C-alpha positions in Angstrom: 22.5 23.7 -11.4 18.9 24.2 -12.4 18.7 20.8 -14.0 20.2 19.2 -10.9 17.6 20.9 -8.7 14.8 19.7 -10.9 16.2 16.2 -10.9 16.4 16.2 -7.0 12.8 17.6 -6.8 11.5 15.0 -9.2 13.3 12.1 -7.5 11.9 13.3 -4.1 8.4 13.4 -5.5 8.7 9.9 -7.1 10.2 8.3 -4.1 7.5 9.9 -1.9 4.8 8.7 -4.3 6.0 5.1 -4.3 5.3 5.0 -0.5 2.0 6.9 -0.8 -0.6 4.3 -1.1 -3.1 2.5 1.2 -2.2 -1.1 2.0 -4.5 -3.9 1.0 -5.5 -4.3 4.6 -6.3 -0.6 5.0 -8.5 -0.6 1.9 -10.6 -3.5 3.2 -11.0 -1.8 6.5 -12.1 1.5 5.0 -14.6 -0.3 2.8 -16.0 -2.0 5.9 -16.2 1.3 7.7 -18.1 2.8 4.8 -20.5 -0.1 4.7 -21.1 0.1 8.4 -21.7 3.9 8.4 -24.5 3.6 5.9 -24.6 4.6 2.2 -22.9 7.8 1.1 -25.3 10.3 -0.6 -22.7 10.6 -3.3 -19.1 9.5 -3.9 -16.6 11.8 -5.7 -14.5 10.0 -8.3 -11.5 11.9 -9.7 -11.0 12.0 -13.5 -8.3 10.6 -15.7 -7.2 12.0 -19.1 -8.9 10.4 -22.1 -6.5 9.4 -24.9 -6.5 7.5 -28.2 -10.3 7.2 -28.3 -10.6 4.8 -25.4 -10.4 4.6 -21.6 -7.2 3.4 -20.0 -6.8 0.9 -17.2 -6.9 3.6 -14.5 -10.1 5.3 -15.7 -11.7 1.9 -16.2 -10.8 0.9 -12.7 -12.2 4.0 -11.1 -15.4 3.8 -13.0 -15.9 0.1 -12.2 -15.0 0.8 -8.6 -17.8 3.4 -8.5 -20.2 0.9 -10.0 -19.2 -1.7 -7.4 -19.9 0.7 -4.6 -23.2 1.7 -6.2 -24.3 -1.9 -6.8 -23.4 -2.8 -3.2 -25.4 0.1 -1.8 -22.4 1.8 -0.4 -23.2 4.9 -2.5 -26.5 6.3 -3.6 -25.1 8.5 -6.3 -21.8 9.1 -8.2 -20.1 12.3 -9.2 -17.2 12.2 -11.7 -14.9 15.2 -11.5 -12.5 16.5 -14.1 -12.1 19.1 -16.8 -10.3 18.8 -20.1 -6.8 19.0 -18.7 -4.2 17.1 -20.7 -6.4 16.2 -23.7 -9.4 18.0 -25.3 -12.1 15.9 -23.6 -13.9 16.6 -20.3 -12.8 13.7 -18.1 -15.9 13.8 -16.0 -18.2 13.6 -19.0 -16.2 10.7 -20.6 -16.4 8.8 -17.3 -20.1 9.4 -17.0 -20.6 8.0 -20.5 -18.8 4.9 -19.6 -20.7 4.6 -16.3 -24.0 4.7 -18.2 -22.7 2.2 -20.7 -21.9 -0.4 -18.1 -25.2 -0.1 -16.3 -25.2 2.8 -13.8 -28.5 4.7 -14.1 -28.2 8.1 -15.6 -30.3 9.6 -12.8 -27.7 8.7 -10.3 -24.7 10.2 -12.2 -23.4 13.7 -11.8 -20.4 15.5 -13.2 -18.1 18.3 -12.1 -16.0 19.8 -14.9 -13.9 22.6 -13.3 -11.2 20.5 -11.6 -7.7 20.3 -13.2 -5.8 18.7 -10.3 -6.4 15.9 -7.8 -6.9 18.3 -4.9 -9.4 20.2 -7.1 -11.3 17.0 -7.9 -11.9 16.5 -4.2 -12.6 20.1 -3.3 -14.8 21.1 -6.2 -16.6 17.7 -6.1 -17.4 18.2 -2.4 -18.5 21.8 -2.9 -20.8 20.9 -5.8 -22.2 18.0 -3.9 -23.0 20.3 -1.0 -24.6 22.8 -3.5 -26.8 20.0 -4.8 -27.9 19.2 -1.2 -25.9 16.0 -0.5 -24.7 15.6 3.1 -22.9 12.3 3.4 -20.1 12.7 0.9 -17.1 10.3 0.2 -14.1 10.2 -2.0 -13.6 7.0 -4.0 -10.5 6.3 -6.1 -7.5 4.0 -6.4 -5.4 3.4 -3.2 -2.6 5.7 -4.4 -4.7 8.8 -5.2 -6.9 8.4 -2.1 -3.9 8.2 0.1 -2.3 11.2 -1.6 -5.4 13.2 -0.9 -6.1 12.0 2.6 -4.3 14.8 4.4 -5.7 17.5 2.1 -9.2 16.2 2.5 -8.9 16.2 6.3 -7.3 19.7 6.6 -8.9 21.7 3.7 -12.3 20.1 3.0 -13.9 18.1 5.8 -13.0 15.6 8.5 -16.4 14.0 7.8 -15.6 13.2 4.1 -15.2 9.5 4.0 -12.4 7.8 2.0 -13.2 4.6 0.1 -10.0 3.5 -1.8 -10.3 0.7 -4.3 -9.8 -2.9 -3.0 -7.5 -4.4 -5.5 -8.5 -8.0 -4.8 -12.1 -7.1 -5.4 -11.3 -5.5 -8.7 -9.3 -8.5 -9.8 -12.3 -10.7 -8.9 -14.7 -8.7 -11.1 -12.3 -8.0 -13.9 -13.5 -11.0 -16.0 -16.9 -9.4 -16.1 -15.7 -6.0 -17.3 -16.5 -4.8 -20.7 -15.2 -2.1 -23.0 -18.2 -0.3 -24.4 -18.2 2.2 -27.3 -19.2 5.7 -26.4 -19.8 8.9 -28.3 -16.7 10.6 -26.9 -16.8 13.5 -29.3 -19.8 14.8 -27.3 -17.3 15.5 -24.5 -14.9 17.5 -26.7 -13.8 20.9 -25.6 -13.4 23.5 -28.4 -10.4 25.8 -28.4 -8.6 23.4 -26.0 -5.2 24.3 -24.7 -3.3 21.6 -22.7 -2.4 22.4 -19.1 1.2 21.6 -20.1 1.1 24.8 -22.3 -0.7 26.8 -19.6 1.2 25.8 -16.5 4.8 25.0 -15.6 5.8 21.6 -14.3 6.3 23.2 -10.8 2.9 24.8 -10.8 1.2 21.6 -11.9 3.0 19.8 -9.0 1.8 22.4 -6.5 -1.7 22.0 -7.9 -1.6 18.3 -7.4 -0.4 18.6 -3.8 -2.1 21.8 -2.6 -4.5 22.9 -5.4 -5.0 26.2 -7.1 -8.4 26.5 -5.6 -11.1 29.0 -6.4 -12.8 29.0 -3.0 -15.9 30.7 -4.4 -16.6 27.9 -6.9 -20.0 26.3 -6.3 -20.6 28.8 -3.5 -24.2 29.6 -2.8 -23.2 33.2 -1.9 -22.1 33.9 -5.5 
């Protein structure tokens, strides 16, 4: 019975996920809205696990999307968010290294290394950005993750936090110019690392992705 319940829950989540993404038209509209509203002081870019000594397609896409937004003047600064979650490397630090390697100035790059779930990427990224004095803050990721976080952002973080999901056609157009630079990824290694799979159950990880296990005092000025 337990296996059946887990199967039903997993199937429900997968089926829901398949329909949880911004359409191509919606991504173009949200980009246009972001361009019209003036540059974001900073965009929050959620992390991706780093495996096998190189970035995967998802991480590469998110970093290049942030570069596109920076180069277009849609964002003044970029904050990568992500702890060492599934592998022993701080996701935010790895992404920052790649960002510098592809031409984003170091002075415009920030990192947040506490988040372990998507909701935490958005929440802690926003809180740290506010702590640093940024006002106009946006979330920039792939269409799936941005859509997944839309409700959470609006209800738990701020209705003023803009959403700028990746425009797939744009990414396809710039893909031939993308490079795969070498980075010193050992600099982002976390000693005494324990994978979240060993620290949290599947159910707790799912809840974290949907609702977050938020430390509301993180990056609080009252601490």
